[in-house]
C-alpha positions in Angstrom: -207.8 -101.2 85.9 -208.4 -98.1 88.1 -207.4 -98.4 91.7 -210.9 -97.2 92.7 -214.4 -97.0 91.4 -216.7 -94.0 91.7 -220.3 -94.3 92.7 -223.3 -91.9 93.4 -224.2 -92.1 97.1 -227.8 -92.0 98.2 -228.5 -94.5 100.9 -228.4 -94.3 104.7 -225.6 -97.0 104.8 -223.5 -95.0 102.4 -224.0 -91.8 104.3 -223.0 -93.4 107.5 -219.7 -94.5 105.8 -219.3 -90.8 104.8 -219.7 -89.8 108.4 -217.1 -92.3 109.6 -214.6 -91.1 106.9 -215.1 -87.5 108.0 -214.1 -88.4 111.5 -211.0 -90.0 110.3 -210.0 -87.1 108.0 -210.9 -84.2 110.3 -210.3 -85.8 113.6 -210.7 -84.0 116.9 -214.2 -82.4 116.8 -217.5 -84.2 116.4 -219.3 -80.9 115.8 -217.6 -80.5 112.4 -219.1 -83.8 111.0 -222.0 -83.4 108.6 -224.5 -86.1 109.8 -226.0 -88.7 107.6 -229.5 -87.3 108.0 -228.5 -83.9 106.6 -226.5 -85.5 103.8 -229.5 -87.6 102.8 -231.9 -84.6 103.0 -229.6 -82.6 100.6 -229.3 -85.5 98.2 -233.1 -85.9 98.0 -233.4 -82.2 97.2 -231.0 -81.8 94.3 -227.7 -82.4 96.1 -224.9 -84.6 95.0 -222.6 -87.0 96.7 -220.0 -89.1 94.9 -217.9 -91.8 96.6 -214.7 -93.5 95.7 -214.4 -97.2 96.7 -211.4 -99.5 96.9 -211.3 -103.1 98.3 -211.1 -101.6 101.8 -214.3 -99.6 101.4 -215.0 -95.9 101.0 -211.8 -94.0 100.5 -213.0 -90.6 99.4 -216.1 -88.5 98.7 -217.3 -85.2 97.4 -220.6 -83.6 98.5 -222.5 -80.5 97.6 -226.0 -79.0 97.1 -227.8 -76.4 95.0 -227.3 -72.7 95.8 -227.6 -69.2 94.6 -224.9 -66.6 93.8 -225.2 -62.8 93.3 -224.1 -61.5 89.9 -224.4 -58.2 88.0 -227.5 -59.7 86.3 -229.0 -60.8 89.6 -229.1 -64.2 91.4 -227.8 -67.2 89.4 -228.2 -70.9 90.2 -225.0 -72.8 91.1 -223.8 -75.9 92.9 -222.2 -75.4 96.3 -219.5 -78.0 96.8 -219.3 -78.3 100.6 -216.8 -81.1 101.3 -214.1 -83.1 99.5 -212.4 -85.7 101.6 -209.8 -88.3 100.9 -208.6 -91.1 103.2 -205.1 -90.3 104.5 -203.7 -93.5 103.0 -204.9 -92.4 99.5 -203.7 -88.8 99.4 -201.5 -87.7 96.5 -202.9 -90.5 94.4 -205.0 -88.3 92.1 -208.3 -89.2 93.9 -209.3 -85.7 94.7 -209.0 -84.7 91.0 -211.0 -87.8 89.9 -213.8 -86.9 92.4 -214.0 -83.3 91.2 -214.0 -84.4 87.6 -216.9 -86.6 88.2 -218.7 -83.8 90.0 -218.0 -81.5 87.0 -219.7 -84.0 84.7 -222.7 -84.5 86.9 -223.4 -80.9 87.7 -223.1 -80.0 84.0 -225.7 -82.7 83.4 -228.0 -80.9 85.9 -227.8 -77.8 83.6 -225.7 -75.7 85.9 -222.7 -73.6 84.8 -220.9 -72.9 88.1 -219.6 -74.7 91.2 -218.3 -72.7 94.2 -216.5 -73.9 97.2 -214.1 -72.6 99.9 -210.7 -73.7 101.1 -207.9 -72.5 103.3 -205.6 -70.3 101.0 -202.6 -71.3 103.0 -202.9 -75.0 102.1 -200.6 -75.3 99.1 -201.7 -78.8 98.1 -205.4 -77.7 98.0 -204.4 -74.6 96.0 -202.5 -76.7 93.5 -205.6 -78.9 93.0 -208.2 -76.2 92.9 -206.5 -73.5 91.0 -203.7 -75.1 88.9 -205.3 -78.5 88.0 -209.0 -77.8 88.1 -208.9 -74.2 86.7 -211.0 -72.5 89.4 -210.5 -68.8 89.9 -210.9 -66.6 93.0 -211.6 -63.0 93.8 -213.3 -63.5 97.2 -211.6 -63.7 100.6 -213.7 -64.7 103.6 -212.4 -63.7 107.0 -213.0 -66.3 109.7 -215.7 -67.9 107.5 -216.6 -70.7 109.8 -215.8 -69.2 113.2 -213.6 -71.1 115.6 -212.9 -74.6 114.3 -211.7 -77.3 116.7 -210.7 -80.2 114.5 -207.0 -81.2 114.3 -206.4 -79.6 110.9 -208.0 -76.2 111.6 -207.5 -75.6 115.4 -205.4 -72.6 116.4 -206.0 -70.4 113.3 -208.9 -68.2 112.2 -210.9 -70.1 109.6 -210.2 -67.7 106.7 -211.1 -69.0 103.3 -210.9 -68.4 99.6 -214.3 -68.8 97.8 -213.5 -70.1 94.3 -215.6 -70.1 91.2 -215.4 -73.0 88.8 -216.9 -72.1 85.5 -217.8 -75.6 84.2 -218.2 -74.8 80.5 -215.2 -72.4 80.1 -212.4 -73.3 77.8 -210.0 -72.8 80.8 -211.7 -75.6 82.7 -212.3 -77.9 79.8 -208.6 -77.7 78.8 -207.6 -78.7 82.3 -210.0 -81.6 82.5 -209.1 -83.0 79.1 -207.3 -86.2 78.5 -203.9 -84.5 78.1 -202.7 -83.2 81.4 -201.7 -79.5 81.5 -198.1 -79.0 82.5 -197.8 -76.7 85.5 -196.0 -73.4 85.6 -192.5 -73.2 87.2 -191.4 -70.3 89.4 -188.5 -69.5 87.0 -190.9 -69.4 84.0 -192.9 -66.6 85.7 -190.0 -64.7 87.0 -188.3 -64.6 83.6 -191.4 -62.7 82.4 -190.6 -59.9 85.0 -193.6 -60.6 87.1 -193.8 -58.7 90.4 -193.1 -61.1 93.3 -194.2 -60.7 96.9 -191.9 -63.3 98.5 -191.4 -64.4 102.0 -188.1 -64.5 104.0 -186.5 -67.7 105.1 -185.0 -67.6 108.7 -181.9 -69.4 109.8 -184.0 -72.4 110.9 -185.4 -72.8 107.4 -189.0 -71.6 108.1 -190.5 -69.0 105.8 -191.7 -65.7 107.3 -194.1 -63.2 105.7 -192.3 -60.1 104.2 -192.1 -57.4 106.8 -193.7 -54.9 104.4 -195.5 -56.0 101.3 -194.9 -53.8 98.2 -197.9 -52.2 96.5 -199.3 -54.3 93.7 -199.1 -52.5 90.4 -198.4 -55.0 87.6 -200.8 -56.9 85.4 -199.4 -60.1 87.0 -198.3 -60.6 90.6 -196.8 -63.6 92.4 -197.7 -64.0 96.1 -195.7 -66.6 98.1 -197.2 -68.8 100.8 -195.6 -71.6 102.9 -195.2 -74.9 101.2 -196.5 -76.8 104.3 -198.5 -74.7 106.6 -199.6 -77.7 108.8 -196.0 -78.6 109.5 -195.2 -74.9 110.2 -198.2 -74.6 112.5 -197.1 -77.7 114.5 -193.5 -76.2 114.8 -194.4 -72.6 115.5 -198.1 -71.7 116.0 -197.3 -68.0 116.3 -195.6 -67.9 112.9 -198.6 -69.7 111.3 -200.8 -67.1 112.8 -198.6 -64.4 111.3 -199.0 -66.0 107.9 -202.8 -66.0 108.4 -202.9 -62.3 109.1 -200.5 -61.6 106.2 -202.6 -63.6 103.7 -205.8 -61.9 104.9 -204.2 -58.4 104.4 -202.5 -59.1 101.0 -205.4 -61.0 99.3 -208.1 -58.7 100.6 -206.1 -55.7 99.2 -205.5 -57.5 95.9 -209.2 -58.4 95.4 -210.2 -54.8 96.3 -207.8 -53.6 93.5 -209.5 -56.0 91.0 -207.0 -58.8 90.9 -208.1 -62.4 90.4 -206.2 -65.6 91.4 -205.8 -67.4 88.1 -202.9 -69.9 88.7 -200.8 -71.6 91.3 -197.1 -72.4 91.1 -196.0 -75.3 93.4 -192.6 -77.1 93.2 -189.5 -77.5 95.5 -188.5 -73.9 94.7 -191.6 -72.5 96.3 -195.4 -72.1 96.4 -196.9 -69.0 94.8 -200.3 -67.7 93.8 -200.4 -66.0 90.4 -202.8 -63.0 90.4 -204.0 -61.4 87.2 -205.3 -57.9 86.9 -209.0 -58.3 86.4 -209.4 -56.0 83.5 -206.5 -57.6 81.6 -207.7 -61.1 82.4 -211.2 -60.4 81.0 -210.0 -58.8 77.8 
């Protein structure tokens, strides 16, 4: 049997439990909590909330609502996935993937083709889930998207975010959500192909620093390194974490202006790297 059960959430009691779980996950700032009243209003108007339950109660949730995106053909309808939260005791158990897979099924049932959401591009665990495992892609960098955030996870850094696009009916996404898990890329596999690599520099204490000068991006594929654990780095050296934020802002904004798309993520003990594909080649 599964360690948890998934359930659609639509009652005041359930939304109060979501409030409480938010406080546990993103501790330190009551202002960042989405209240039960707003959650319920969204659900009653086309929104979607899915909860994961174990014997101890609610251990995870995903929440979103309908939205609009600009496209060359005009405005298109989408689902905006606003929050995904997992109880600290249940992280790295596959629960985030299970919640997103359930969201994928329900939003397709609503007749929509795309889900968008934002995440901190320096969080390697989120990048691994969103890009490598779920198959979302990204070509949008948002500088200080939410202004100054005061919760324990985000305090001290500008709230820069990737906005990702998850094309629900694409072969790319369907392959990743199939019964046979996709094996992830390894850094050596990509380097053997002669891919241009923008790597950081490790100092004598073991912390990774941004390259002093990033090379110009010219290849069809580019690897961009980020720290493996930005939260641990931030706790040890806030100034260095801030340098990484500014480096990421510069390099990804430049890449997206040049037409690159984030299409994969490589994450193992050897390092954490985004794989960027030249947009024209990727779409051919």
